[in-house]
N, C-alpha and C positions, 0 to 999 in steps of 0.2 A: 359731289361730295358722296363719298361711299357709304351705303346704308346697311345696317343689319339685314340677314333675309328675312327676321321673325321680329317685330319691334315690339309686340305685345300678343297676349293670350287673350281671346274673346272668352270669357265665361260663360257657361254652358249651364241652363235651365235643366234640373232633374225631371222631365216630364215623363208620363206613364203612356205606355200603348194600350189602346184600349180594346183589341182584340186578340185573344190570345186561346191557347188550345183549348178544347171544349172537352168539359166532364160529361160524365152520362145524364145530367139535368139536374134539375133544382129541388126534386122531390127530397124529402128527408134529410133537408137541410145542405146538400150538396150544391157548391156554388157552380155556375155553369160560366163557360168563358163568355169572353167579348166576343165579345162578339157582335122598218116601215113605211113607210111610204115617205116620196120627197130625198132630195141631196141632205146629204148628213148635215151640212151646214145649217139647215132650216131646223135642226132637229135642237138647236139651243138657242131658241131665240130670245131677244130681250125680254127685259120684263114687263110682265101683263099685269092687267088690271086685278083688283083683289077680287076676292072668291064672294068674302063676307064682309060686314062693316069692320071698322078698324076696333080693335081693343089691345088692351095689354095687361101688364101683371095686376093692375088693380081691377079689371073686369072680368066677366067669365070669359074664358076660353073654350068654350063648348061649341059653338056655333063654327068657331075658326078650325079647330082640330076636326070636326066632321066634316070640314071642306078638305081637307090636306090629309086626312090621315089614310085615304086609299092609294095614295102616291108614294106612302113609306113602307119599305120591306124588309125582312129579314135576311141575310144571306146566311147560308149554311155551307161551309165546305168540308163534303163527308172525310170521314177518315180512310186514310190511304191503305192502312194496315190494323188489325186489333190494336186497341189502345192498350199498353202494357204498363202505363205509369201515369197518374193523375197529374195534371199541370201544377196542381196547387199543394193538396197534400195537407201536410201540417207545416209548408211553408210557404202561405198564401203571398206574403210580402216578397219572398226572394223570387216568387215567380213573375210576380208582375217588375221586379227588377229587370230578370232574365229578359223581358220583352221590351221593357225600356231600352236596352241595348239593342237588340233586335231592331227597333225603329226608327231609333236616333244613331247607330253604328258607333258607339262606344259601351265598353263594360261598365255598368253601375257602380265598381269600387275605383275605377279607373279612367275619368272622364276621356282622356286622350288615346284609350286603348281600343281596337277595334278586332271586336270576336269575328271568329270564323262563321260564316253561316250556317245554321242548323235546320233539319229536317222535320217534319212534324210526324209526330206518330199518330196523333189524333186529330179529330176535325177542330172547325172553328165555328163561332156566330159573330155575325156582326149586323150594321144595318146599312141600308141604302135607300135611294129614293130613284122613281121614273121620271126621266127628263123627256121622254117622246113615246107618243102612242103605239109607237109599234114594239115597244118594251124596252128600251135602252133605260139602264140602270147606272149612277154613279153609287161609287163607294170609297173606300180606302185600299191603297195598294197593302197595306200590311194585312187587310181582312180576307185578302184572295192571293194572298203570296204564294207562288208554287203552284198553284190551281189552275187547271183549265176549264175544267167544269164544276159547276156550283149547283146547289138550290134555293131558287127563290122563295119564300114564303110570303103569299100577299096577305094585306090586310084582313080579307076574309076567309084565311085559313087554307087557301089552297097552295098547294105546293108545286112547283114547275121547275123544269131544268133551265139551267143558264150555263152560258157560255162566256167565259172571260176573253173580252175582244183585245184588252191590252193594259199594259201597268206602266206608271211612271213612278219610279221609288224617289225621287227627287222632288215631286211634289205630294206625294204621296197620295195619288188620285189614279182609280181604275175604273174601267167600263165594262160592264156585264150586261148581254143579250140575254132575254128572257125568250127561250126556243119552246113557246106554246102559245095556242091562243087564247084571247082573252081581250076584255075592255079594258085597258090600262091607262090610267088617267095621270098624265104628266104633271109636275108642279108649275109652278111660276117664278120666275127670276125677281130677285130684289138687287137691290143697287147698294154693293157692298161697299162703294167706292165713298157713298156718303153716309153712311149709318155712323150713328154718332156715339160717343161714350155717354152712356144714362137712358140709351134707348132701350124699350123693351124687346124681349127676344124670347123664344120658349123653342125648346128642343123634344124631337119625335123621335124614338129608337127601339132599340129592344135590349135594354140593360138584363144582364146575366140569361137572356133567353126568353124573358118573361112575356117577348111580345108589345106590342106597340105601348110604349109609356109615353107620356107629357111631363116635363118640367119647364119651368119658365123663371125668370131673372131679367138681368139688364146686360148691356155690353160694358164690361169691366175697364178695358182698354184695346188699344189699336196699336197695329204694326209690332207685335211682340216677336222677337228673338227667342226660342227656346232649344237653341243648338242641333235644329233638324239639317240645317244646311244653309246655302249662301242663297237662296230664294224665301227664307223665312220672313213671313208678313202677318201672322196671325190675329184673329182676334178672340180676345180674353173675355170670356162670359161666366157668369156664376149661378146660371141654371145648372142644374144639377146633372152632371154628366159621369156616367160609370159604365165600367165592363161591360161590351155589348151593344154600346153605343157609336162605336168608329162605323164611321160612312154614313151616319144618319145626318139630317138635314135639322139646320139653324133654320128658324123662321123669323122675320121681322113681325111688326104689331099688324101686318096686312096681310099674313099668311104666304109672304113670298120668302124664297131659300137667300138668305144671304152667307152663308156659311154651310162648312160639311165637319162635322163634329170628328175630332181626331184624336186628343189629347189630353190628359189631364196632368196638374201638377200635385203629388199628393206623398207622402211620405209612407203611409199605409199601403196605398193601390186603392183606396175608397175617394168617394168624393170630398172636396174638402172646399168646394166652391171655387174652384179655380179651374176653368175649362178651357182648351183653344181649339178653333175651328179655323179652317182655310177658308179665306173668303172667297164668296161665289164667284167674282169674277175670274179669279185664277183656277178655280178649280172647272168652269165651262170653259175655258181656253183649252186648258189642258186635256179634258173630256171630248172637246172637240177634236182634235187632232186625234188621240186613241181611236176615237170611232171611226173615223177615216183613213188613218194609216195604220194604225195597231200600235203606234208608240209617238212619243214625243221629240219632234227634234227643236232643239234651242240654237240661239245664236252663240258664238265661240271666238274669242279673241288671241286667247293663247297666253294670258295674264294671271298672277295671283295679286290680290288685291288687300288691302287692309285698310280699317279705319284710320282719319287723321285724329291724333290724339292730343292733346294740350302740349307734350312733351315733344311730338312729331313737328307741330305746328312751329313751336319755338327754335326747333333746331333748323328748319327749312326757312324761316323767317318769314312765316305765312302770318296773315292780320287775324284769320281765325281758324280754329279746328273744325274745317269742315272740307269734305272731300275726298275722293276714292285713291290712296296711296298704291300706285305700282308698285307692288313689292317685289316680283320677279316677273321676269319676261321669258317667253320661251323663243329662243332666237331664229326657229322656223316657222313661228306662228305667224298669224294675220297683224297682231298688234305689235311686232318687231318689224315687218315688212313695212307696215303704215307710219313707222316713226317713233312710236311708244318707247320710251326709257324707263330702267328700274331708277325710281326716286320722283316720276312725274307724278303731280297731284290733279286728277282729273276734276273739274269744275261744273262742266256742262258736257251733255250729251243729247246732240239736236238743241231740240229745243227746253229740254229738262234739266232742271238744277241738280245737282249730284252733290249731296252733302255726306253720304256714308259710301262704306265700300258696298254695301247690299245694292242702293240704290244702282249703282252703275252694273252689278253683277246682272239685276233683275231686268235694266233696260238693254243688255247688250244679249239677253236669252230672249227678251220678247221682240228685236229687232228683225226685219228681213234677212234672211239667208242669203249672201251674196250684193245686199245692198253697200253702200258706203254713207257712213256719217259723220256729220260735223263734230269735233271734240274742242274743248276749250280747255287746255292745260296749263298749269304752274308749273315752269321748269326752272330752278335755278331764280327764283323770285321773278321771274318775267311770263307774261302768257304767250303762250304758243299754240297757234291753229294745227290742227291734225287731220285730215282726211282719213278715218277709220272703216278699214274694210273688214265686214261681217261673214264669217266662215259658218259652216255648219258642225253639229257635233257629229256627224254621220246618221243621226235616227236611231242610233244603236237601244234597243229597247231594254230599258232598265230591270 
């Protein structure tokens, strides 16, 4: 059966990037911009015990904040040239929309249009958190985009130089190394896979360049797609997140990091109670590769994916609208060489069930390059077994 190249268009959620060109400061009402030792693998250890007793939004967070505060930093990207124009001026909302397009790859007026990259005339401010005592810091890619050198301001006010070790635009994760001596206190990782809707969380960051600021709330939803790309899997939270919180940590009720605050949904650019955080598991995996190799390498099979809608399921005679539809196949790619065809519906990847296109996209990306993975595919209404070869994306820095 011949299928149209694109059977549906996935809706995009307008989310706002939280790190933008910096203004002179917050004084006088101006709005500031958003903003070791051992093998590298050992610096991204699994979750450790909480530093203080469990607390939530209904109890005092004071002891918790005292414990984790020294691990949170402000990232300052110094201007490359004298600032000639303020980012917001009289059009604050418009500037936020511009940054929306820069982060998510589409124009705010037309979600399907990809704008040309634009340089920065000013600096930027964002947040980050220390993950190793040697001075490794995780932040967002869009905070340090285009920069090789940054300034890291610690919670005690000290400013130290930092070097960007690498960035990954697809996951919006970047790693910075603090190039200065000091007693750097790393965070403890939490379990983002098992955090539940309704669990208490709190965010620490530097909104509007004000320095460490704490807000609290709950997890509002899991697995959110906001149009950032094929690896969308955001935690949605109602803790107040504002311009400048980008790259800062989202903590669970035990003071462990479960997410990296990255974007907000907002018509005006300000907090409306809908924020998005990269799950800690994904951020840690990406950061570990960046710290080791300077970039992220992902598995690739050379196909275009699409969700199976009820209409597609009916047309293909499927019992349920589940699976990843192979909408197109690169004839020279590993998928085609393994036997995948346009119109196939993938239902299992190894031991993992595939219900949506993004399930397969993430599974392939996480698969070991050079490995072979058994697939279960529905083709013309019949199950087909395929031994899928996983190629690499060449590890091109984003």
